[in-house]
N, C-alpha and C positions, 0 to 999 in steps of 0.2 A: 167913511174915511178909513183907509187901511192904516195899520201901525207904521208902515214905511213913509206915510205922508205926514205923520206927526213928529214933532220935535220936543224933546225934553232936556232939561238941564238939571244935574244933580251935583251938589257940592258936598264933599266928605271931609270931615276934620277928624284926625286921629293923632293924639299926642301933639307933637309940634309940626305935623304935616297936614297940608290942605291940598285938595285937588278938586277940579271941576270937570265933569264929563257931560258932553252935549252930543245929541244925535237922535236917531229914531229910537223908540222904546226898546226894541230888541238889542240893539248895539249898546245902549246905556246899561241895560241889565247885565249883559255879558261883561262889560268893562267894570261894573261895580263888583260883580262876583270875582273877577280876576284880581281886583284890588284887595278884596278881603282874603282871598286865598294867599296872596303874597304877605300881607300884614299879619294875618291871624291863621297860622297853619291848622289849628284845630277846626276852623271854619271849613277848610278844604276837606278834611276828613269827614266831618258831619254832613257836608253837602254830598259827598260821594256815597255815603251810607244811606242817605235819604232818598236818592233817586232809584226807583225801581219801576220799570215799565213792564207791564204784563204782555204776554203773547196775545191775549184777547184785545188789549188796547191797540196793539200794532195792526192786527188783522182788521179791526173795525176802522182804523184810520185809513188803511189801504183799500178798503172795500170797493170803492167806486173807481179805483185806478188800476187794479190788477184782476186777473182771472187765474184760476188754478186748474191745472191739468195733472193728474196723477203721474203720467208718464214723463212729462216735461218739467213740471214745477210751476212756479208763478210766471205769468206773462204780463208785461205791462200793456195797458191799453194805450192807444195813440195819444190820448190827452196828456200823458206823462211827459211826452217830448216837448210840450209847450211850457213846462216848468223851467225855472232857472237851473243852470247846470248843477249847482250844489244840491238842489232838491231832487233832481233826477238821480244823482249819485246816491244820496241817502235812501231814496226809495228802492233802488236796485239792491244796495247793500242790506237793506231791511228785509227784502224778500229772501235773500240768501241766508240771513240770520234765521228767518222763520223756517226755511227748509231744513236748516241744521237742527233747530229746536224740535221740529216735527219728525226728525229722524230720516229725512230723505237725502241729506247731504252729510258727508263726514265732518265738514268744517264750514264756517260761515265766510271765510276770507276768499277773495277772488283776485286774480291777477289784473294788472293795469290793462293789458291787451283785451281781456274779456270785458272789462268796463267800457273800454273804447268801442269795441265792436257792438256791444249790446245797446249802448246809448247813441252811437253815431256822432259823438262829440270829437272835435279836433283835439289832437294830443295836447296842444298848448292850453286850450280851454279846460280840458280835463285835469291836467296837472296843476294848473293855477287854482281851480276849485278844490282839488284834493288838499293842496297846501293850506288853503284857508280853513277847510274842514278839520284838518289835523290841528291847526293852531287853536281852534275852538274846542278841541277835545271830542269832536263828533265822530271822527274816523281815526283809526290807528293803523300803522304799518304792521303787518304780520310777517311771517316767514317769506323769504324769497321775493320780496317786493309786492306781496299780496296786500290787499286792503280789506278791513272789516269795520263795521259800524260799532260804536260804543253805546253804552246805555244812555249817555248824554245825547248821542246822535239819534237814538230811537225816540227819546223824549222830545227833542227838537223837531223831528219829523212828525210825530203825532200832533204837536202843537201847530206846526206849519200847515198840515193838511186840515186840521180843524178850522184854522183861520181861513184857508182857501174855501172850505165848504160854506163858511158864513158869508162870503162875498157874493 
């Protein structure tokens, strides 16, 4: 059973406030984190400092889904196009991040047009997924409407690909 098939309910009480969060485990974890970030600002800072994804972890997670050519960079295998739009975006942005870290790109951000062309997603699908990813803190807008993956996005991608490989 995948995590998206499971339902959980969490009730949080803080001072005079109580809230219940219900849904699949990933959504509930994100909602609980968002709650704590609003109520306890120091939690947000600690969480940001605690997340550190290594280049090795990202390469290992992408291992079965990309190939690398020195002259071109990372190329996605056709299986990536069967991923949900959000995961396709994260994987493409992660490869651009890797190319930047490895010194083959000046920066990790890429324009919306490049994302669209590389993934073959309709503009509406792409922008909706990017909006969701930005709300989750997985992607950020850089200069001139370019997009890049955040360390939260890298962590989420590593976890999602690990889950996918377990299925």
